VEXDREN-2710 file (C-alpha; in Angstrom, 1 decimal):
% VEXDREN-2710
k/r/px/py/pz
1/CYS/107.5/7.6/22.0
2/VAL/104.3/6.1/23.4
3/MET/101.1/5.5/21.5
4/GLU/97.8/4.1/22.9
5/MET/96.7/1.2/20.8
6/GLY/93.5/0.2/22.6
7/ASP/91.7/0.5/25.8
8/ASP/94.2/-1.7/27.6
9/SER/97.4/-1.5/25.5
10/MET/100.1/0.8/24.3
11/TRP/103.2/0.7/22.2
12/ILE/106.5/2.0/23.5
13/ALA/109.1/2.8/20.8
14/THR/112.6/2.5/22.0
15/ASN/115.9/4.0/20.8
16/VAL/117.2/0.6/19.7
17/GLY/114.8/-0.2/16.9
18/LYS/112.4/-2.3/19.0
19/ILE/108.9/-1.6/20.1
20/ASN/107.5/-2.8/23.4
21/CYS/103.8/-3.5/23.9
22/MET/102.2/-3.0/27.3
23/VAL/99.0/-4.9/27.7
24/ILE/97.1/-4.9/31.0
25/GLY/100.2/-3.8/32.8
26/LYS/102.5/-6.5/31.3
27/LEU/105.4/-5.4/29.0
28/LYS/106.7/-7.5/26.2
29/GLU/108.6/-6.9/22.9
30/LEU/106.3/-6.6/19.9
31/ALA/107.0/-9.3/17.3
32/LEU/107.5/-7.4/14.0
33/ASN/108.4/-8.9/10.6
34/GLU/111.5/-6.5/10.4
35/LEU/113.4/-4.3/12.8
36/SER/111.7/-1.0/13.4
37/PRO/113.3/2.3/12.6
38/ILE/114.1/4.5/15.6
39/ILE/110.8/6.3/16.0
40/ASP/110.3/9.9/17.2
41/ASN/106.6/10.1/16.7
42/LEU/103.7/7.7/16.0
43/VAL/100.3/8.9/14.7
44/ARG/97.2/7.5/13.1
45/ASP/95.4/9.1/10.2
46/ASN/91.6/9.4/9.9
47/ASN/91.4/5.8/8.5
48/GLY/93.4/4.4/11.4
49/VAL/96.6/3.9/9.4
50/LEU/99.7/4.2/11.6
51/TYR/102.6/6.4/10.5
52/ALA/106.0/6.9/12.1
53/ALA/108.4/9.9/12.0
54/SER/112.0/8.9/12.2
55/GLU/115.5/10.3/11.6
56/GLN/115.6/7.6/8.9
57/GLY/112.4/9.0/7.2
58/LEU/108.6/8.7/7.1
59/TYR/107.1/5.2/7.5
60/ARG/103.7/3.6/7.2
61/PHE/102.9/0.5/9.3
62/GLN/101.6/-2.4/7.1
63/ASP/102.0/-6.1/7.0
64/ASN/103.4/-6.1/10.5
65/LYS/106.4/-3.9/9.6
66/PHE/107.2/-0.2/9.0
67/VAL/107.5/0.5/5.3
68/GLN/109.5/3.6/4.3
69/LEU/107.5/6.0/2.1
70/SER/109.0/8.0/-0.8
71/LEU/109.3/11.7/0.2
72/SER/110.5/14.4/-2.2
73/ASP/109.8/18.1/-1.9
74/ILE/108.0/20.0/-4.7
75/LYS/111.4/20.6/-6.4
76/GLY/112.0/16.8/-6.5
77/ARG/114.7/16.7/-3.8
78/ASN/114.7/13.6/-1.6
79/ILE/113.9/14.9/1.9
80/ASN/113.1/11.6/3.5
81/LYS/115.4/11.8/6.6
82/PHE/115.3/13.7/9.9
83/ILE/111.5/13.6/10.1
84/SER/110.6/14.9/13.6
85/ASN/106.9/15.2/13.6
86/VAL/103.8/14.2/11.5
87/ILE/100.3/15.5/12.1
88/PRO/97.4/13.9/10.2
89/THR/94.6/16.2/9.0
90/GLY/92.0/14.8/6.6
91/LYS/93.6/13.1/3.7
92/TYR/97.0/14.8/4.4
93/LEU/100.0/14.5/6.7
94/LEU/101.7/17.7/7.8
95/VAL/105.4/16.8/7.9
96/VAL/108.1/18.7/9.9
97/ARG/111.8/17.9/9.8
98/ASP/114.3/18.3/12.6
99/ASN/115.7/21.8/11.8
100/GLN/118.9/21.1/13.7
101/LEU/119.8/18.2/11.4
102/VAL/118.9/19.4/7.9
103/ASN/120.8/21.5/5.5
104/THR/120.4/25.3/5.8
105/ASP/118.3/25.6/2.6
106/GLU/115.9/22.9/4.0
107/LYS/115.3/24.4/7.4
108/TYR/111.9/25.6/8.8
109/ILE/109.8/24.2/5.9
110/LEU/106.4/22.6/6.5
111/TYR/105.4/20.0/4.0
112/LEU/101.9/18.8/3.0
113/TYR/101.9/15.1/2.1
114/ASP/98.8/13.8/0.2
115/ILE/98.2/10.3/1.5
116/GLU/96.2/9.1/-1.5
117/ALA/98.7/10.6/-4.1
118/GLY/101.7/9.4/-2.0
119/ARG/103.6/12.6/-2.5
120/ILE/104.2/16.1/-1.2
121/ILE/101.8/18.5/-2.9
122/ALA/102.7/21.8/-1.1
123/GLN/105.2/23.3/1.2
124/THR/105.8/26.6/2.9
125/GLN/107.9/29.0/0.9
126/LYS/108.5/32.2/2.9
127/GLU/107.2/31.3/6.4
128/LEU/109.8/29.9/8.8
129/VAL/107.9/27.1/10.6
130/PHE/109.7/25.9/13.8
131/SER/107.1/23.4/15.0
132/LEU/103.5/22.2/14.9
133/GLU/101.2/20.9/17.6
134/LYS/97.6/19.7/17.5
135/ALA/95.5/21.3/20.2
136/PRO/92.9/19.4/22.2
137/ASP/90.2/21.2/20.2
138/GLY/91.7/19.9/16.9
139/ARG/93.2/23.1/15.7
140/ILE/96.8/22.9/14.5
141/TRP/99.1/25.6/16.0
142/ALA/102.3/26.6/14.2
143/SER/105.3/28.2/15.9
144/THR/106.9/30.5/13.3
145/ASP/109.4/33.3/13.1
146/LYS/106.5/35.7/13.5
147/GLY/104.9/34.0/16.5
148/PHE/102.1/31.5/16.9
149/PHE/99.4/31.0/14.3
150/VAL/96.8/28.3/13.5
151/LEU/96.6/26.4/10.3
152/ASN/94.0/27.6/7.8
153/THR/92.0/24.4/7.1
154/ILE/89.9/26.0/4.4
155/GLU/93.1/26.7/2.3
156/LEU/94.4/23.3/3.2
157/LYS/91.5/21.7/1.4
158/LYS/92.7/23.7/-1.7
159/GLU/96.1/22.1/-1.1
160/LYS/97.7/25.3/0.1
161/ILE/99.5/25.9/3.4
162/SER/98.6/29.2/5.1
163/PHE/98.0/30.4/8.6
164/LEU/95.5/32.5/10.5
165/GLU/96.0/34.9/13.4
166/LEU/95.2/33.6/16.8
167/ALA/92.1/34.9/18.6
168/PRO/92.7/38.0/20.8
169/VAL/92.3/35.8/23.9
170/TYR/95.8/34.3/23.0
171/ALA/97.6/37.7/22.7
172/LYS/99.9/37.0/25.7
173/VAL/101.2/33.8/24.2
174/LYS/101.3/34.9/20.5
175/LYS/105.1/35.6/20.6
176/SER/106.2/32.6/22.7
177/GLY/108.8/30.4/21.1
178/PHE/107.5/26.8/21.7
179/ILE/104.1/25.2/22.2
180/PHE/103.1/21.9/23.7
181/PHE/99.7/20.6/24.6
182/GLY/100.1/18.1/27.3
183/PHE/97.5/15.4/27.8
184/ASP/96.7/13.4/31.0
END
């Protein structure tokens, strides 16, 4: 996992719990207060706070270390493991778990985590959500059992997860299985 940290630097998360920092072409290990979890995804929210998705859970970077957050679904079950992707949107994080690693009754659920409240406030019930990706235009696309959709941001502000049909121009890709927006 790689994340740009400034105009001339980036963090490179490794699979051994260490983070390397590349600054102006020179690589060195980042000195953290504690060993890092093995990170699958690094993101920043609208306030610049850094979050990490990991098989060990969801983390926030503070005080020069990754602090594990509490993560329970709306039924109160601890789901803070096998986090594969986190997408910030406003005051929320959209949380996706690795569907190949979770129990059958926990598969394909999208969670809405309220950063201020520090808890999950909504999750999909009937939709099977395979993955999420943020497009270059800011829209969040969902790959579901019914094809591709975009996240309904109006309903999201009401703390509800729902999806909208894609514009007709995307008809050819609507039923594809996976989506990835590559960046140069």
